[in-house]
N, C-alpha and C positions, 0 to 999 in steps of 0.2 A: 490665706489671703483671698478676700472676696472683693470683686470689682463690680462697679456699676457698668453694665454693658453699654449704656447710652453715653455716659460721661467718659468711659475709658480710664477710670482711675480707681485706686484702692479706697475702700470705705473704712472709716474709723468705727470703733465699737459703738460710739454714740450715734453715728450716722446709720449703722445697721439697726440699732434699736428703733430709731426714729422711722426707718423705712417700713417697720411692721407695726408701729403703734397706731392706735385709733384715736380720733379726736375726742370722742365722747364715750367713755367707758360705761356710762349708765345705760346705753342702748344695747339691747340684747344682740349678740353676734356670735355665730358659730363658725369657727375656723377649723378646717381640717388640714393635717400635715401628713404627707406621705413621701416616700422615696420610691422611684421606679427605674427600671432599666430603659435603655433606648427602645426596646421592643415591647415595653409595657408590662414587664414582670414586676410583681410586688415583693418578690423574695428570691433568694438563691439558697437551694437546699432547705427550703421551708422557713427561713428566717430573713428578716429585712437587713440584718447586719452586714450580709455579704454585698449589699448594694451601697452601703453607707461609707462615710469618710469622716475624718476629724472635723472638717468644716461643717458637714451635715449634722454631726452630733452637737456641735456648738450652736448651730441654728436651732436645733430642737430645744436646747437649753434656753435660748432667747425667747422662743415662742412660749415655752412653759413659764418663763419669768413674767411674760405679759398677760398670762391667762389667770382667771379666777379659779377655773376648774378644768381638769384634764379628764376627758370622757373616753373610756376604752371598753371594748367588748370583752366578755369573759374569756373567749378563745384566745385572743391576743394577749391578755394578761397572763394566761397559763403558758402560751408558746414562747413569749419573750421573757418570761421570768421576772415580772415586775416585783419590786420590793416596795418599801415605803417611799413615797414621792418626796424627796428632799433635794433642794437645789444647792449649788455650791455657795460658799460664803459670800462671794462678790455679788451674785445674783440675789441672794437673800437680803444683802445690805441695800441693793438698788430698790427692791420692793419696799423695804421699810422707809427709805428716803422718800418714796412716792406714795406713802400712806396705805400700803397694801400689807396683808399678812406675810410673814416670812416665806411661806410656801403656798403654792396653789393646792386645792383639794383634789383628790383622786375620786372619780365617780365611775364605778363599774356597772356595766349593763349586762344583765343576765336574766333570761326567762326561767331557766331551770335551777339557778342558784348553785351551780356546780363550782362553788368557791369556798374552800375550807376556811373557817373562822380563824384558824391558827396561822394562816398565810402571812408572811412578812408584809404584804401590801396593806394589811390591817394592823398587825401587831407592832410594826416598826414605823407606822405613819406618824409624821410630826403633827399632822392635822387630821382629825377624825374623818375617815373616808365615807363615801356615800355609795350605797348599792341601790340600783334602779331595777325593779323587777315588776311582775304583774301578779294579779290576784290568784292566778292558777299555779303559781310557784309553791313548792312544799312549805307548809306552815311551820314545820319544825326547823327547817333550815333558815327561814326568815327570822325566827326567834333567836337562833344561834348567832346569826350575823348581826342582829340588832344589839348584841352585847359588845361588838367591836366596831360597828359602823351605823350610820343613819340609813335606814331602809325606807325607800320611797316606792310605794305601789302605784304604778301608772299603767292603767289598762287592765282588762280582764283576762283574756286567754293569751295575749301577747303584749309585749311592752309597747305602750303608746308613746312614741318618741316625741310627738308634738307636746303631749302633756308633760313628758320628762323634761324637755328643754324649758317649757314654761315654769315648771317647778323649780328648776335650778335658778332661773331668773328671779323668781319670787324670794329665793333665799339670798339674793344679792350677788349671785354668781353669774354675772351677765356676759363675761368674756369667756367663752367656752372653746377649748381646744380639743378636737377629736383626733386621737392617734390610731384609730383603727379598731378592729381590722376591716377587711374588705366588705364583709357582710353588714357591719354597722354603717360604714360609709354608704353602701348601696341603699340601705334602708333610709338613711338620712337624706340622701339625694332624692329618692322616690317620694319622700314627704316634703320635698322642697325646703329643707331646713339648712342647707349648706350655703352660707353667705360668702365664704372665702375658701380657696384651696391654695395651700403653699406646697408646691410640688418640687422635690429635688429630683433632677434627671441625672442618673449615674451613667458614665460613658462606657456602658457594657451592653453586650448582646447576651441575654440569658438563655435564649433558645426556647423551644416549646415546652409546655407542661406547667409552667408557673401560672398562678392566678393573676388577675388584674387587680387594680386598687379598689374596684367595686365588684361586689358579688351579690347574688340573690336573684329574685325574680327579674325577668326581662323588663327593661324600662319601657314605658309607653310614651314618654315625652323627653325630648332633649332640651336642656336649659342652657342658655348662654351665660358665660361667666367671663367678663372682660379681663384682659391682661392689664395688670397694674404696674409690674416692673419685671425686669430680667437681670439677675446678678450671675456672675460666673467666677470660677476659681482657676488657678494656674494649672490644676490637674484635670481640667475639662468637665467639672461638674457645673450644672446649671441650677439656679434657684428661681423658679417661676412663682409669681404671686398673682393669682386671679381672684377677682371679687366683685361683688355688686356694691353700690353705694350704701353707706350706713343708713339704715332705716328703709331701704328699698326691699320690696317683697317680690319674689319671683313670680 
């Protein structure tokens, strides 16, 4: 049960979808979704599942349903054991009713291409996946992955995320959902590409040692991201949505 904190009432499924929908899907927008503990940990025992809940998993399903493409770093794909990105029947039906393909596309970001072509994320994908890499990645691995995915080369020695996001937009994949990991979110933040952050706050204190939701080089600039709404559950999870106006550039 998810409630609107301001209105103090339970939201229907249609209201929850409307709360996260954007008015103009043609405008390129990158939304990140993460779960964190009260003290800022991104995982418990190395995985985000220890912080999650059924409501959080359902929220992830809604955000995927609203996305054109799900952007994930290679490390998170391996750690979380991603398979083929396939939504449930009701969410697939909703997408078809709204003129969208049944499932969003999975896009993996990897400079080293440490992604086996036989992985279920490729072989079981209902929609051909995308791999985003750089020119310095191993040519033989690019060729192997090109058999099971569309390979986009963005950047020379490292992945150029601005070019990558632009390339996704050019393919008509304008609604981008980033699911991590922390290094990818840190790089996207540093490049000022994050338009929106959907943050689930788990009512747990994880203690020291865990990473934050952002990682990488120290930031040189803090960027405002206004609060759009706060939702809550009976078991004390919070769903925060922060974002800048559609079309606004940080």
